[in-house]
PDB file as gemmi writes it, atoms N, CA and C in Angstrom:
CRYST1    1.000    1.000    1.000  90.00  90.00  90.00 P 1                      
ATOM      1  N   MET A   1     114.496 114.398  99.628  1.00  0.00           N  
ATOM      2  CA  MET A   1     115.733 114.569 100.351  1.00  0.00           C  
ATOM      3  C   MET A   1     116.203 116.014 100.247  1.00  0.00           C  
ATOM      4  N   ALA A   2     116.156 116.571  99.045  1.00  0.00           N  
ATOM      5  CA  ALA A   2     116.627 117.935  98.867  1.00  0.00           C  
ATOM      6  C   ALA A   2     115.745 118.914  99.637  1.00  0.00           C  
ATOM      7  N   LEU A   3     114.442 118.647  99.677  1.00  0.00           N  
ATOM      8  CA  LEU A   3     113.539 119.531 100.418  1.00  0.00           C  
ATOM      9  C   LEU A   3     113.854 119.490 101.909  1.00  0.00           C  
ATOM     10  N   VAL A   4     114.205 118.332 102.426  1.00  0.00           N  
ATOM     11  CA  VAL A   4     114.551 118.218 103.845  1.00  0.00           C  
ATOM     12  C   VAL A   4     115.818 119.019 104.135  1.00  0.00           C  
ATOM     13  N   LEU A   5     116.789 118.958 103.235  1.00  0.00           N  
ATOM     14  CA  LEU A   5     118.013 119.735 103.436  1.00  0.00           C  
ATOM     15  C   LEU A   5     117.713 121.226 103.397  1.00  0.00           C  
ATOM     16  N   PHE A   6     116.852 121.643 102.489  1.00  0.00           N  
ATOM     17  CA  PHE A   6     116.455 123.054 102.412  1.00  0.00           C  
ATOM     18  C   PHE A   6     115.670 123.448 103.653  1.00  0.00           C  
ATOM     19  N   HIS A   7     114.757 122.584 104.082  1.00  0.00           N  
ATOM     20  CA  HIS A   7     113.932 122.837 105.273  1.00  0.00           C  
ATOM     21  C   HIS A   7     114.811 122.988 106.508  1.00  0.00           C  
ATOM     22  N   ASP A   8     115.795 122.111 106.651  1.00  0.00           N  
ATOM     23  CA  ASP A   8     116.658 122.144 107.834  1.00  0.00           C  
ATOM     24  C   ASP A   8     117.601 123.342 107.844  1.00  0.00           C  
ATOM     25  N   SER A   9     117.870 123.911 106.676  1.00  0.00           N  
ATOM     26  CA  SER A   9     118.785 125.054 106.624  1.00  0.00           C  
ATOM     27  C   SER A   9     118.096 126.370 106.980  1.00  0.00           C  
ATOM     28  N   LEU A  10     116.769 126.367 107.087  1.00  0.00           N  
ATOM     29  CA  LEU A  10     116.028 127.585 107.403  1.00  0.00           C  
ATOM     30  C   LEU A  10     115.888 127.771 108.911  1.00  0.00           C  
ATOM     31  N   LYS A  11     115.592 129.013 109.287  1.00  0.00           N  
ATOM     32  CA  LYS A  11     115.271 129.308 110.684  1.00  0.00           C  
ATOM     33  C   LYS A  11     113.875 128.761 110.975  1.00  0.00           C  
ATOM     34  N   PRO A  12     113.506 128.606 112.254  1.00  0.00           N  
ATOM     35  CA  PRO A  12     112.178 128.054 112.577  1.00  0.00           C  
ATOM     36  C   PRO A  12     111.016 128.810 111.953  1.00  0.00           C  
ATOM     37  N   SER A  13     111.096 130.128 111.863  1.00  0.00           N  
ATOM     38  CA  SER A  13     109.998 130.878 111.235  1.00  0.00           C  
ATOM     39  C   SER A  13     109.938 130.587 109.739  1.00  0.00           C  
ATOM     40  N   GLY A  14     111.087 130.439 109.102  1.00  0.00           N  
ATOM     41  CA  GLY A  14     111.122 130.086 107.685  1.00  0.00           C  
ATOM     42  C   GLY A  14     110.624 128.675 107.440  1.00  0.00           C  
ATOM     43  N   GLN A  15     110.948 127.757 108.351  1.00  0.00           N  
ATOM     44  CA  GLN A  15     110.448 126.389 108.240  1.00  0.00           C  
ATOM     45  C   GLN A  15     108.929 126.359 108.314  1.00  0.00           C  
ATOM     46  N   ARG A  16     108.387 127.167 109.211  1.00  0.00           N  
ATOM     47  CA  ARG A  16     106.932 127.221 109.381  1.00  0.00           C  
ATOM     48  C   ARG A  16     106.260 127.758 108.118  1.00  0.00           C  
ATOM     49  N   ILE A  17     106.812 128.828 107.551  1.00  0.00           N  
ATOM     50  CA  ILE A  17     106.254 129.403 106.321  1.00  0.00           C  
ATOM     51  C   ILE A  17     106.361 128.412 105.173  1.00  0.00           C  
ATOM     52  N   LEU A  18     107.491 127.722 105.067  1.00  0.00           N  
ATOM     53  CA  LEU A  18     107.673 126.722 104.014  1.00  0.00           C  
ATOM     54  C   LEU A  18     106.646 125.604 104.137  1.00  0.00           C  
ATOM     55  N   MET A  19     106.409 125.119 105.349  1.00  0.00           N  
ATOM     56  CA  MET A  19     105.450 124.028 105.540  1.00  0.00           C  
ATOM     57  C   MET A  19     104.021 124.483 105.239  1.00  0.00           C  
ATOM     58  N   ILE A  20     103.685 125.717 105.599  1.00  0.00           N  
ATOM     59  CA  ILE A  20     102.358 126.247 105.271  1.00  0.00           C  
ATOM     60  C   ILE A  20     102.197 126.344 103.766  1.00  0.00           C  
ATOM     61  N   PHE A  21     103.228 126.806 103.066  1.00  0.00           N  
ATOM     62  CA  PHE A  21     103.187 126.913 101.613  1.00  0.00           C  
ATOM     63  C   PHE A  21     103.025 125.545 100.957  1.00  0.00           C  
ATOM     64  N   ILE A  22     103.798 124.561 101.404  1.00  0.00           N  
ATOM     65  CA  ILE A  22     103.732 123.215 100.826  1.00  0.00           C  
ATOM     66  C   ILE A  22     102.366 122.588 101.087  1.00  0.00           C  
ATOM     67  N   ASN A  23     101.863 122.704 102.315  1.00  0.00           N  
ATOM     68  CA  ASN A  23     100.554 122.135 102.633  1.00  0.00           C  
ATOM     69  C   ASN A  23      99.428 122.813 101.867  1.00  0.00           C  
ATOM     70  N   THR A  24      99.562 124.115 101.605  1.00  0.00           N  
ATOM     71  CA  THR A  24      98.564 124.823 100.808  1.00  0.00           C  
ATOM     72  C   THR A  24      98.581 124.337  99.369  1.00  0.00           C  
ATOM     73  N   LEU A  25      99.769 124.115  98.813  1.00  0.00           N  
ATOM     74  CA  LEU A  25      99.859 123.590  97.455  1.00  0.00           C  
ATOM     75  C   LEU A  25      99.239 122.192  97.346  1.00  0.00           C  
ATOM     76  N   ILE A  26      99.499 121.352  98.322  1.00  0.00           N  
ATOM     77  CA  ILE A  26      98.916 120.008  98.320  1.00  0.00           C  
ATOM     78  C   ILE A  26      97.403 120.089  98.443  1.00  0.00           C  
ATOM     79  N   LEU A  27      96.911 120.997  99.280  1.00  0.00           N  
ATOM     80  CA  LEU A  27      95.468 121.177  99.435  1.00  0.00           C  
ATOM     81  C   LEU A  27      94.829 121.623  98.119  1.00  0.00           C  
ATOM     82  N   LEU A  28      95.436 122.592  97.436  1.00  0.00           N  
ATOM     83  CA  LEU A  28      94.903 123.043  96.153  1.00  0.00           C  
ATOM     84  C   LEU A  28      94.913 121.928  95.117  1.00  0.00           C  
ATOM     85  N   PHE A  29      95.991 121.136  95.080  1.00  0.00           N  
ATOM     86  CA  PHE A  29      96.067 120.016  94.157  1.00  0.00           C  
ATOM     87  C   PHE A  29      94.966 118.996  94.452  1.00  0.00           C  
ATOM     88  N   ALA A  30      94.753 118.716  95.719  1.00  0.00           N  
ATOM     89  CA  ALA A  30      93.720 117.738  96.087  1.00  0.00           C  
ATOM     90  C   ALA A  30      92.333 118.233  95.713  1.00  0.00           C  
ATOM     91  N   ILE A  31      92.088 119.527  95.885  1.00  0.00           N  
ATOM     92  CA  ILE A  31      90.765 120.070  95.549  1.00  0.00           C  
ATOM     93  C   ILE A  31      90.567 120.093  94.043  1.00  0.00           C  
ATOM     94  N   LEU A  32      91.505 120.711  93.334  1.00  0.00           N  
ATOM     95  CA  LEU A  32      91.305 120.957  91.908  1.00  0.00           C  
ATOM     96  C   LEU A  32      91.488 119.716  91.042  1.00  0.00           C  
ATOM     97  N   ILE A  33      92.529 118.967  91.266  1.00  0.00           N  
ATOM     98  CA  ILE A  33      92.859 117.858  90.374  1.00  0.00           C  
ATOM     99  C   ILE A  33      92.195 116.561  90.824  1.00  0.00           C  
ATOM    100  N   ILE A  34      92.431 116.168  92.053  1.00  0.00           N  
ATOM    101  CA  ILE A  34      91.949 114.856  92.486  1.00  0.00           C  
ATOM    102  C   ILE A  34      90.439 114.850  92.686  1.00  0.00           C  
ATOM    103  N   THR A  35      89.913 115.830  93.422  1.00  0.00           N  
ATOM    104  CA  THR A  35      88.486 115.804  93.741  1.00  0.00           C  
ATOM    105  C   THR A  35      87.626 116.256  92.558  1.00  0.00           C  
ATOM    106  N   ILE A  36      87.856 117.459  92.061  1.00  0.00           N  
ATOM    107  CA  ILE A  36      87.011 117.969  90.971  1.00  0.00           C  
ATOM    108  C   ILE A  36      87.273 117.206  89.680  1.00  0.00           C  
ATOM    109  N   GLY A  37      88.549 116.990  89.345  1.00  0.00           N  
ATOM    110  CA  GLY A  37      88.879 116.225  88.141  1.00  0.00           C  
ATOM    111  C   GLY A  37      88.400 114.790  88.227  1.00  0.00           C  
ATOM    112  N   GLY A  38      88.544 114.173  89.382  1.00  0.00           N  
ATOM    113  CA  GLY A  38      88.066 112.797  89.563  1.00  0.00           C  
ATOM    114  C   GLY A  38      86.559 112.700  89.472  1.00  0.00           C  
ATOM    115  N   PHE A  39      85.858 113.714  89.978  1.00  0.00           N  
ATOM    116  CA  PHE A  39      84.399 113.738  89.874  1.00  0.00           C  
ATOM    117  C   PHE A  39      83.962 113.845  88.422  1.00  0.00           C  
ATOM    118  N   LYS A  40      84.632 114.706  87.650  1.00  0.00           N  
ATOM    119  CA  LYS A  40      84.315 114.836  86.226  1.00  0.00           C  
ATOM    120  C   LYS A  40      84.624 113.547  85.472  1.00  0.00           C  
ATOM    121  N   LEU A  41      85.716 112.890  85.823  1.00  0.00           N  
ATOM    122  CA  LEU A  41      86.075 111.621  85.187  1.00  0.00           C  
ATOM    123  C   LEU A  41      85.035 110.549  85.501  1.00  0.00           C  
ATOM    124  N   ALA A  42      84.599 110.489  86.740  1.00  0.00           N  
ATOM    125  CA  ALA A  42      83.586 109.502  87.114  1.00  0.00           C  
ATOM    126  C   ALA A  42      82.270 109.770  86.394  1.00  0.00           C  
ATOM    127  N   LEU A  43      81.913 111.024  86.252  1.00  0.00           N  
ATOM    128  CA  LEU A  43      80.674 111.350  85.531  1.00  0.00           C  
ATOM    129  C   LEU A  43      80.772 111.012  84.049  1.00  0.00           C  
ATOM    130  N   SER A  44      81.952 111.185  83.479  1.00  0.00           N  
ATOM    131  CA  SER A  44      82.101 110.904  82.046  1.00  0.00           C  
ATOM    132  C   SER A  44      82.079 109.407  81.750  1.00  0.00           C  
ATOM    133  N   ALA A  45      82.293 108.568  82.728  1.00  0.00           N  
ATOM    134  CA  ALA A  45      82.343 107.119  82.510  1.00  0.00           C  
ATOM    135  C   ALA A  45      81.079 106.420  82.999  1.00  0.00           C  
ATOM    136  N   ARG A  46      79.973 107.146  83.089  1.00  0.00           N  
ATOM    137  CA  ARG A  46      78.729 106.553  83.608  1.00  0.00           C  
ATOM    138  C   ARG A  46      78.212 105.408  82.748  1.00  0.00           C  
ATOM    139  N   GLN A  47      78.329 105.534  81.449  1.00  0.00           N  
ATOM    140  CA  GLN A  47      77.721 104.560  80.546  1.00  0.00           C  
ATOM    141  C   GLN A  47      78.648 103.388  80.214  1.00  0.00           C  
ATOM    142  N   GLU A  48      79.889 103.433  80.629  1.00  0.00           N  
ATOM    143  CA  GLU A  48      80.839 102.362  80.343  1.00  0.00           C  
ATOM    144  C   GLU A  48      80.824 101.350  81.486  1.00  0.00           C  
ATOM    145  N   PHE A  49      80.946 100.085  81.133  1.00  0.00           N  
ATOM    146  CA  PHE A  49      80.973  99.030  82.135  1.00  0.00           C  
ATOM    147  C   PHE A  49      82.308  98.310  82.094  1.00  0.00           C  
ATOM    148  N   SER A  50      82.763  97.890  83.237  1.00  0.00           N  
ATOM    149  CA  SER A  50      83.992  97.123  83.333  1.00  0.00           C  
ATOM    150  C   SER A  50      83.735  95.725  82.803  1.00  0.00           C  
ATOM    151  N   ALA A  51      84.585  95.265  81.891  1.00  0.00           N  
ATOM    152  CA  ALA A  51      84.397  93.951  81.290  1.00  0.00           C  
ATOM    153  C   ALA A  51      84.598  92.838  82.323  1.00  0.00           C  
ATOM    154  N   LEU A  52      85.514  93.021  83.215  1.00  0.00           N  
ATOM    155  CA  LEU A  52      85.828  91.980  84.189  1.00  0.00           C  
ATOM    156  C   LEU A  52      84.827  91.953  85.339  1.00  0.00           C  
ATOM    157  N   LEU A  53      84.507  93.107  85.888  1.00  0.00           N  
ATOM    158  CA  LEU A  53      83.640  93.154  87.069  1.00  0.00           C  
ATOM    159  C   LEU A  53      82.162  93.289  86.731  1.00  0.00           C  
ATOM    160  N   GLY A  54      81.860  93.854  85.581  1.00  0.00           N  
ATOM    161  CA  GLY A  54      80.469  94.044  85.195  1.00  0.00           C  
ATOM    162  C   GLY A  54      79.790  95.195  85.921  1.00  0.00           C  
ATOM    163  N   ILE A  55      80.566  96.090  86.488  1.00  0.00           N  
ATOM    164  CA  ILE A  55      80.009  97.256  87.177  1.00  0.00           C  
ATOM    165  C   ILE A  55      80.367  98.506  86.371  1.00  0.00           C  
ATOM    166  N   PRO A  56      79.630  99.585  86.553  1.00  0.00           N  
ATOM    167  CA  PRO A  56      79.978 100.811  85.834  1.00  0.00           C  
ATOM    168  C   PRO A  56      81.371 101.312  86.221  1.00  0.00           C  
ATOM    169  N   ARG A  57      82.094 101.793  85.233  1.00  0.00           N  
ATOM    170  CA  ARG A  57      83.435 102.308  85.510  1.00  0.00           C  
ATOM    171  C   ARG A  57      83.393 103.538  86.402  1.00  0.00           C  
ATOM    172  N   SER A  58      82.265 104.206  86.438  1.00  0.00           N  
ATOM    173  CA  SER A  58      82.162 105.379  87.308  1.00  0.00           C  
ATOM    174  C   SER A  58      82.335 104.993  88.780  1.00  0.00           C  
ATOM    175  N   LEU A  59      81.954 103.774  89.142  1.00  0.00           N  
ATOM    176  CA  LEU A  59      82.182 103.325  90.519  1.00  0.00           C  
ATOM    177  C   LEU A  59      83.666 103.146  90.805  1.00  0.00           C  
ATOM    178  N   VAL A  60      84.389 102.667  89.809  1.00  0.00           N  
ATOM    179  CA  VAL A  60      85.836 102.507  89.974  1.00  0.00           C  
ATOM    180  C   VAL A  60      86.499 103.878  90.044  1.00  0.00           C  
ATOM    181  N   TYR A  61      86.095 104.786  89.152  1.00  0.00           N  
ATOM    182  CA  TYR A  61      86.682 106.122  89.116  1.00  0.00           C  
ATOM    183  C   TYR A  61      86.234 106.988  90.291  1.00  0.00           C  
ATOM    184  N   ALA A  62      85.214 106.590  90.995  1.00  0.00           N  
ATOM    185  CA  ALA A  62      84.745 107.355  92.154  1.00  0.00           C  
ATOM    186  C   ALA A  62      85.746 107.325  93.300  1.00  0.00           C  
ATOM    187  N   MET A  63      86.718 106.441  93.228  1.00  0.00           N  
ATOM    188  CA  MET A  63      87.740 106.392  94.275  1.00  0.00           C  
ATOM    189  C   MET A  63      88.595 107.658  94.283  1.00  0.00           C  
ATOM    190  N   ALA A  64      88.751 108.309  93.137  1.00  0.00           N  
ATOM    191  CA  ALA A  64      89.566 109.530  93.089  1.00  0.00           C  
ATOM    192  C   ALA A  64      88.945 110.652  93.926  1.00  0.00           C  
ATOM    193  N   PRO A  65      87.673 111.026  93.703  1.00  0.00           N  
ATOM    194  CA  PRO A  65      87.142 112.105  94.537  1.00  0.00           C  
ATOM    195  C   PRO A  65      86.998 111.723  96.012  1.00  0.00           C  
ATOM    196  N   ILE A  66      86.749 110.460  96.278  1.00  0.00           N  
ATOM    197  CA  ILE A  66      86.642 110.034  97.679  1.00  0.00           C  
ATOM    198  C   ILE A  66      87.996 110.169  98.371  1.00  0.00           C  
ATOM    199  N   SER A  67      89.062 109.712  97.712  1.00  0.00           N  
ATOM    200  CA  SER A  67      90.388 109.858  98.311  1.00  0.00           C  
ATOM    201  C   SER A  67      90.796 111.327  98.372  1.00  0.00           C  
ATOM    202  N   GLY A  68      90.353 112.132  97.402  1.00  0.00           N  
ATOM    203  CA  GLY A  68      90.625 113.564  97.430  1.00  0.00           C  
ATOM    204  C   GLY A  68      90.033 114.231  98.657  1.00  0.00           C  
ATOM    205  N   ILE A  69      88.843 113.802  99.043  1.00  0.00           N  
ATOM    206  CA  ILE A  69      88.200 114.361 100.243  1.00  0.00           C  
ATOM    207  C   ILE A  69      89.013 114.033 101.491  1.00  0.00           C  
ATOM    208  N   PHE A  70      89.524 112.803 101.575  1.00  0.00           N  
ATOM    209  CA  PHE A  70      90.344 112.433 102.727  1.00  0.00           C  
ATOM    210  C   PHE A  70      91.659 113.213 102.750  1.00  0.00           C  
ATOM    211  N   ILE A  71      92.252 113.445 101.571  1.00  0.00           N  
ATOM    212  CA  ILE A  71      93.480 114.228 101.499  1.00  0.00           C  
ATOM    213  C   ILE A  71      93.206 115.665 101.932  1.00  0.00           C  
ATOM    214  N   ILE A  72      92.065 116.214 101.504  1.00  0.00           N  
ATOM    215  CA  ILE A  72      91.690 117.576 101.896  1.00  0.00           C  
ATOM    216  C   ILE A  72      91.562 117.678 103.410  1.00  0.00           C  
ATOM    217  N   LEU A  73      90.894 116.714 104.021  1.00  0.00           N  
ATOM    218  CA  LEU A  73      90.745 116.732 105.482  1.00  0.00           C  
ATOM    219  C   LEU A  73      92.100 116.653 106.179  1.00  0.00           C  
ATOM    220  N   ALA A  74      92.993 115.797 105.679  1.00  0.00           N  
ATOM    221  CA  ALA A  74      94.314 115.663 106.287  1.00  0.00           C  
ATOM    222  C   ALA A  74      95.114 116.953 106.135  1.00  0.00           C  
ATOM    223  N   GLN A  75      94.999 117.609 104.991  1.00  0.00           N  
ATOM    224  CA  GLN A  75      95.741 118.844 104.782  1.00  0.00           C  
ATOM    225  C   GLN A  75      95.186 119.991 105.612  1.00  0.00           C  
ATOM    226  N   ILE A  76      93.885 120.014 105.838  1.00  0.00           N  
ATOM    227  CA  ILE A  76      93.314 121.036 106.716  1.00  0.00           C  
ATOM    228  C   ILE A  76      93.861 120.867 108.134  1.00  0.00           C  
ATOM    229  N   ILE A  77      93.957 119.624 108.577  1.00  0.00           N  
ATOM    230  CA  ILE A  77      94.539 119.365 109.901  1.00  0.00           C  
ATOM    231  C   ILE A  77      96.004 119.790 109.928  1.00  0.00           C  
ATOM    232  N   ASN A  78      96.768 119.460 108.874  1.00  0.00           N  
ATOM    233  CA  ASN A  78      98.178 119.852 108.807  1.00  0.00           C  
ATOM    234  C   ASN A  78      98.336 121.367 108.820  1.00  0.00           C  
ATOM    235  N   LEU A  79      97.499 122.070 108.056  1.00  0.00           N  
ATOM    236  CA  LEU A  79      97.567 123.532 108.043  1.00  0.00           C  
ATOM    237  C   LEU A  79      97.222 124.116 109.411  1.00  0.00           C  
ATOM    238  N   TYR A  80      96.212 123.562 110.059  1.00  0.00           N  
ATOM    239  CA  TYR A  80      95.838 124.033 111.398  1.00  0.00           C  
ATOM    240  C   TYR A  80      97.011 123.850 112.365  1.00  0.00           C  
ATOM    241  N   GLU A  81      97.661 122.695 112.296  1.00  0.00           N  
ATOM    242  CA  GLU A  81      98.794 122.440 113.179  1.00  0.00           C  
ATOM    243  C   GLU A  81      99.955 123.382 112.882  1.00  0.00           C  
ATOM    244  N   ASP A  82     100.200 123.660 111.587  1.00  0.00           N  
ATOM    245  CA  ASP A  82     101.298 124.555 111.227  1.00  0.00           C  
ATOM    246  C   ASP A  82     101.031 125.989 111.651  1.00  0.00           C  
ATOM    247  N   VAL A  83      99.802 126.450 111.505  1.00  0.00           N  
ATOM    248  CA  VAL A  83      99.475 127.836 111.833  1.00  0.00           C  
ATOM    249  C   VAL A  83      99.441 128.053 113.347  1.00  0.00           C  
ATOM    250  N   THR A  84      98.792 127.121 114.064  1.00  0.00           N  
ATOM    251  CA  THR A  84      98.637 127.315 115.511  1.00  0.00           C  
ATOM    252  C   THR A  84      99.814 126.779 116.317  1.00  0.00           C  
ATOM    253  N   GLY A  85     100.538 125.827 115.795  1.00  0.00           N  
ATOM    254  CA  GLY A  85     101.633 125.223 116.526  1.00  0.00           C  
ATOM    255  C   GLY A  85     101.203 124.140 117.490  1.00  0.00           C  
ATOM    256  N   THR A  86      99.929 123.762 117.468  1.00  0.00           N  
ATOM    257  CA  THR A  86      99.443 122.678 118.336  1.00  0.00           C  
ATOM    258  C   THR A  86      99.309 121.404 117.525  1.00  0.00           C  
ATOM    259  N   LYS A  87      99.424 120.287 118.191  1.00  0.00           N  
ATOM    260  CA  LYS A  87      99.291 118.985 117.545  1.00  0.00           C  
ATOM    261  C   LYS A  87      97.931 118.398 117.854  1.00  0.00           C  
ATOM    262  N   ILE A  88      97.272 117.842 116.831  1.00  0.00           N  
ATOM    263  CA  ILE A  88      95.999 117.162 117.004  1.00  0.00           C  
ATOM    264  C   ILE A  88      96.293 115.671 117.032  1.00  0.00           C  
ATOM    265  N   GLU A  89      95.853 115.014 118.061  1.00  0.00           N  
ATOM    266  CA  GLU A  89      96.114 113.572 118.191  1.00  0.00           C  
ATOM    267  C   GLU A  89      94.841 112.802 117.974  1.00  0.00           C  
TER     268      GLU A  89                                                      
END                                                                             
C-alpha cells in the first residue's frame, strides 16, 4: 500500500524508473536466491528420501529453481514492457 502511494506521488518518468528498479531487484532475487540457491539445495538433498512419498527430496526441492526460471521469464517481460512502453499480450 505504501509503495502504491509513493508510486502515485511521482511523475510518469519517476514512476517508470521506480518500476524498472523494482523489477530489476525482483529479477536479481529470482536469479541469485530462488534459482541458484534452490539448485544448490536440491543438489545437497540428493541422498535423502522423503519418508511419506519415498522419492528423493531433491525432486521436491527442484520446484524452487523451476519456479525461479518462470519468475525470471516474467520479470524479463516486465522489464521489456517498462523500458519500451509496449505491452506484450
